[in-house]
KESETOR-473834 format. One record per atom (N, C-alpha, C): residue number from 1; residue in one letter; x, y, z. Coordinates in steps of 0.05 Angstrom, whole numbers, plus 5000, padded with zeros to 4 digits. Layout:
<pts>
+-----+------+------+------+------+
! pos ! code !   px !   py !   pz !
+-----+------+------+------+------+
! NUM !    A !    X !    Y !    Z !
...
+-----+------+------+------+------+
</pts>
This chain:
<pts>
+-----+------+------+------+------+
! pos ! code !   px !   py !   pz !
+-----+------+------+------+------+
!   1 !    Q ! 4881 ! 3896 ! 1660 !
!   1 !    Q ! 4900 ! 3874 ! 1656 !
!   1 !    Q ! 4889 ! 3857 ! 1633 !
!   2 !    A ! 4907 ! 3851 ! 1614 !
!   2 !    A ! 4899 ! 3836 ! 1590 !
!   2 !    A ! 4894 ! 3807 ! 1596 !
!   3 !    L ! 4875 ! 3796 ! 1582 !
!   3 !    L ! 4869 ! 3767 ! 1584 !
!   3 !    L ! 4889 ! 3751 ! 1567 !
!   4 !    S ! 4896 ! 3728 ! 1577 !
!   4 !    S ! 4913 ! 3710 ! 1561 !
!   4 !    S ! 4897 ! 3698 ! 1538 !
!   5 !    E ! 4911 ! 3686 ! 1519 !
!   5 !    E ! 4898 ! 3673 ! 1496 !
!   5 !    E ! 4878 ! 3652 ! 1506 !
!   6 !    R ! 4886 ! 3636 ! 1526 !
!   6 !    R ! 4869 ! 3615 ! 1536 !
!   6 !    R ! 4845 ! 3626 ! 1550 !
!   7 !    E ! 4849 ! 3648 ! 1566 !
!   7 !    E ! 4826 ! 3661 ! 1579 !
!   7 !    E ! 4807 ! 3671 ! 1558 !
!   8 !    L ! 4817 ! 3682 ! 1536 !
!   8 !    L ! 4799 ! 3692 ! 1515 !
!   8 !    L ! 4783 ! 3669 ! 1502 !
!   9 !    E ! 4796 ! 3646 ! 1499 !
!   9 !    E ! 4782 ! 3622 ! 1488 !
!   9 !    E ! 4760 ! 3614 ! 1507 !
!  10 !    V ! 4766 ! 3613 ! 1533 !
!  10 !    V ! 4746 ! 3606 ! 1553 !
!  10 !    V ! 4723 ! 3626 ! 1553 !
!  11 !    L ! 4730 ! 3652 ! 1551 !
!  11 !    L ! 4710 ! 3673 ! 1551 !
!  11 !    L ! 4692 ! 3671 ! 1527 !
!  12 !    R ! 4703 ! 3665 ! 1504 !
!  12 !    R ! 4687 ! 3663 ! 1479 !
!  12 !    R ! 4667 ! 3639 ! 1482 !
!  13 !    L ! 4676 ! 3618 ! 1493 !
!  13 !    L ! 4659 ! 3594 ! 1497 !
!  13 !    L ! 4637 ! 3600 ! 1518 !
!  14 !    M ! 4645 ! 3616 ! 1539 !
!  14 !    M ! 4625 ! 3624 ! 1559 !
!  14 !    M ! 4604 ! 3641 ! 1545 !
!  15 !    A ! 4612 ! 3659 ! 1528 !
!  15 !    A ! 4594 ! 3677 ! 1513 !
!  15 !    A ! 4575 ! 3661 ! 1496 !
!  16 !    A ! 4584 ! 3638 ! 1486 !
!  16 !    A ! 4568 ! 3621 ! 1469 !
!  16 !    A ! 4549 ! 3603 ! 1486 !
!  17 !    G ! 4551 ! 3606 ! 1513 !
!  17 !    G ! 4533 ! 3592 ! 1531 !
!  17 !    G ! 4543 ! 3565 ! 1541 !
!  18 !    A ! 4569 ! 3559 ! 1535 !
!  18 !    A ! 4580 ! 3533 ! 1543 !
!  18 !    A ! 4585 ! 3532 ! 1574 !
!  19 !    A ! 4578 ! 3509 ! 1585 !
!  19 !    A ! 4584 ! 3504 ! 1613 !
!  19 !    A ! 4613 ! 3496 ! 1617 !
!  20 !    N ! 4623 ! 3498 ! 1641 !
!  20 !    N ! 4651 ! 3492 ! 1647 !
!  20 !    N ! 4659 ! 3464 ! 1636 !
!  21 !    K ! 4641 ! 3445 ! 1640 !
!  21 !    K ! 4646 ! 3417 ! 1630 !
!  21 !    K ! 4650 ! 3417 ! 1600 !
!  22 !    N ! 4633 ! 3431 ! 1586 !
!  22 !    N ! 4636 ! 3432 ! 1556 !
!  22 !    N ! 4661 ! 3447 ! 1547 !
!  23 !    I ! 4667 ! 3469 ! 1562 !
!  23 !    I ! 4691 ! 3484 ! 1555 !
!  23 !    I ! 4716 ! 3467 ! 1559 !
!  24 !    A ! 4716 ! 3452 ! 1581 !
!  24 !    A ! 4738 ! 3434 ! 1587 !
!  24 !    A ! 4742 ! 3413 ! 1564 !
!  25 !    S ! 4720 ! 3402 ! 1555 !
!  25 !    S ! 4720 ! 3382 ! 1534 !
!  25 !    S ! 4730 ! 3395 ! 1508 !
!  26 !    E ! 4719 ! 3418 ! 1501 !
!  26 !    E ! 4726 ! 3432 ! 1476 !
!  26 !    E ! 4755 ! 3439 ! 1475 !
!  27 !    L ! 4767 ! 3448 ! 1498 !
!  27 !    L ! 4794 ! 3457 ! 1498 !
!  27 !    L ! 4814 ! 3435 ! 1507 !
!  28 !    S ! 4804 ! 3411 ! 1513 !
!  28 !    S ! 4820 ! 3389 ! 1522 !
!  28 !    S ! 4836 ! 3396 ! 1547 !
!  29 !    I ! 4822 ! 3408 ! 1566 !
!  29 !    I ! 4834 ! 3415 ! 1592 !
!  29 !    I ! 4815 ! 3405 ! 1614 !
!  30 !    S ! 4824 ! 3405 ! 1639 !
!  30 !    S ! 4807 ! 3395 ! 1661 !
!  30 !    S ! 4787 ! 3417 ! 1669 !
!  31 !    E ! 4765 ! 3407 ! 1681 !
!  31 !    E ! 4744 ! 3426 ! 1690 !
!  31 !    E ! 4756 ! 3445 ! 1711 !
!  32 !    S ! 4774 ! 3435 ! 1728 !
!  32 !    S ! 4785 ! 3452 ! 1749 !
!  32 !    S ! 4803 ! 3474 ! 1736 !
!  33 !    T ! 4816 ! 3468 ! 1714 !
!  33 !    T ! 4831 ! 3488 ! 1699 !
!  33 !    T ! 4813 ! 3509 ! 1688 !
!  34 !    V ! 4790 ! 3501 ! 1677 !
!  34 !    V ! 4770 ! 3520 ! 1667 !
!  34 !    V ! 4761 ! 3538 ! 1689 !
!  35 !    K ! 4756 ! 3527 ! 1713 !
!  35 !    K ! 4747 ! 3543 ! 1736 !
!  35 !    K ! 4768 ! 3564 ! 1743 !
!  36 !    T ! 4794 ! 3556 ! 1742 !
!  36 !    T ! 4816 ! 3574 ! 1747 !
!  36 !    T ! 4816 ! 3597 ! 1727 !
!  37 !    H ! 4812 ! 3590 ! 1702 !
!  37 !    H ! 4811 ! 3611 ! 1681 !
!  37 !    H ! 4788 ! 3630 ! 1685 !
!  38 !    V ! 4765 ! 3619 ! 1692 !
!  38 !    V ! 4741 ! 3635 ! 1697 !
!  38 !    V ! 4746 ! 3654 ! 1721 !
!  39 !    T ! 4758 ! 3644 ! 1742 !
!  39 !    T ! 4765 ! 3661 ! 1765 !
!  39 !    T ! 4783 ! 3684 ! 1756 !
!  40 !    N ! 4803 ! 3678 ! 1740 !
!  40 !    N ! 4822 ! 3698 ! 1731 !
!  40 !    N ! 4808 ! 3719 ! 1713 !
!  41 !    I ! 4790 ! 3709 ! 1696 !
!  41 !    I ! 4774 ! 3727 ! 1679 !
!  41 !    I ! 4758 ! 3746 ! 1696 !
!  42 !    F ! 4745 ! 3735 ! 1717 !
!  42 !    F ! 4728 ! 3752 ! 1735 !
!  42 !    F ! 4746 ! 3774 ! 1748 !
!  43 !    Q ! 4769 ! 3766 ! 1757 !
!  43 !    Q ! 4787 ! 3785 ! 1771 !
!  43 !    Q ! 4796 ! 3807 ! 1752 !
!  44 !    K ! 4805 ! 3798 ! 1728 !
!  44 !    K ! 4815 ! 3818 ! 1708 !
!  44 !    K ! 4794 ! 3837 ! 1698 !
!  45 !    L ! 4769 ! 3827 ! 1695 !
!  45 !    L ! 4747 ! 3844 ! 1686 !
!  45 !    L ! 4732 ! 3858 ! 1709 !
!  46 !    E ! 4740 ! 3850 ! 1733 !
!  46 !    E ! 4728 ! 3861 ! 1758 !
!  46 !    E ! 4698 ! 3857 ! 1758 !
!  47 !    V ! 4690 ! 3831 ! 1754 !
!  47 !    V ! 4662 ! 3823 ! 1755 !
!  47 !    V ! 4659 ! 3798 ! 1773 !
!  48 !    N ! 4634 ! 3791 ! 1779 !
!  48 !    N ! 4629 ! 3768 ! 1797 !
!  48 !    N ! 4613 ! 3746 ! 1784 !
!  49 !    H ! 4603 ! 3750 ! 1760 !
!  49 !    H ! 4586 ! 3730 ! 1747 !
!  49 !    H ! 4593 ! 3727 ! 1718 !
!  50 !    R ! 4586 ! 3703 ! 1707 !
!  50 !    R ! 4592 ! 3698 ! 1679 !
!  50 !    R ! 4578 ! 3718 ! 1661 !
!  51 !    T ! 4553 ! 3725 ! 1667 !
!  51 !    T ! 4539 ! 3744 ! 1650 !
!  51 !    T ! 4553 ! 3771 ! 1649 !
!  52 !    E ! 4561 ! 3780 ! 1673 !
!  52 !    E ! 4576 ! 3805 ! 1675 !
!  52 !    E ! 4602 ! 3804 ! 1659 !
!  53 !    A ! 4616 ! 3782 ! 1661 !
!  53 !    A ! 4641 ! 3779 ! 1647 !
!  53 !    A ! 4637 ! 3781 ! 1616 !
!  54 !    V ! 4617 ! 3767 ! 1606 !
!  54 !    V ! 4611 ! 3768 ! 1578 !
!  54 !    V ! 4602 ! 3796 ! 1569 !
!  55 !    T ! 4585 ! 3809 ! 1585 !
!  55 !    T ! 4575 ! 3836 ! 1579 !
!  55 !    T ! 4598 ! 3856 ! 1579 !
!  56 !    Q ! 4616 ! 3854 ! 1599 !
!  56 !    Q ! 4639 ! 3872 ! 1600 !
!  56 !    Q ! 4657 ! 3868 ! 1576 !
!  57 !    A ! 4662 ! 3843 ! 1570 !
!  57 !    A ! 4680 ! 3836 ! 1548 !
!  57 !    A ! 4669 ! 3847 ! 1521 !
!  58 !    L ! 4643 ! 3844 ! 1518 !
!  58 !    L ! 4630 ! 3855 ! 1493 !
!  58 !    L ! 4632 ! 3885 ! 1492 !
!  59 !    Q ! 4625 ! 3898 ! 1515 !
!  59 !    Q ! 4626 ! 3927 ! 1516 !
!  59 !    Q ! 4654 ! 3939 ! 1511 !
!  60 !    R ! 4674 ! 3924 ! 1521 !
!  60 !    R ! 4702 ! 3934 ! 1518 !
!  60 !    R ! 4714 ! 3925 ! 1491 !
!  61 !    G ! 4699 ! 3910 ! 1475 !
!  61 !    G ! 4709 ! 3901 ! 1449 !
!  61 !    G ! 4729 ! 3879 ! 1451 !
!  62 !    I ! 4730 ! 3865 ! 1474 !
!  62 !    I ! 4749 ! 3843 ! 1478 !
!  62 !    I ! 4741 ! 3819 ! 1462 !
!  63 !    I ! 4714 ! 3814 ! 1461 !
!  63 !    I ! 4704 ! 3792 ! 1444 !
!  63 !    I ! 4680 ! 3803 ! 1427 !
!  64 !    K ! 4674 ! 3788 ! 1407 !
!  64 !    K ! 4650 ! 3795 ! 1390 !
!  64 !    K ! 4634 ! 3770 ! 1388 !
!  65 !    L ! 4607 ! 3773 ! 1386 !
!  65 !    L ! 4590 ! 3750 ! 1382 !
!  65 !    L ! 4586 ! 3745 ! 1353 !
+-----+------+------+------+------+
</pts>
């Protein structure tokens, strides 16, 4: 399942090491919205952790560092 543009933005910031609070600030959205996006990213990539999500996304060519 493809990630939305917003999920990709969140994922890129996660890959850069940003915490949910920083992601929320950067994207001008609430921290709870960030958490929702992170949950969706985990489901779509079939992972349970931020590190796994970033690793999977890099391996699949979804994001680049």
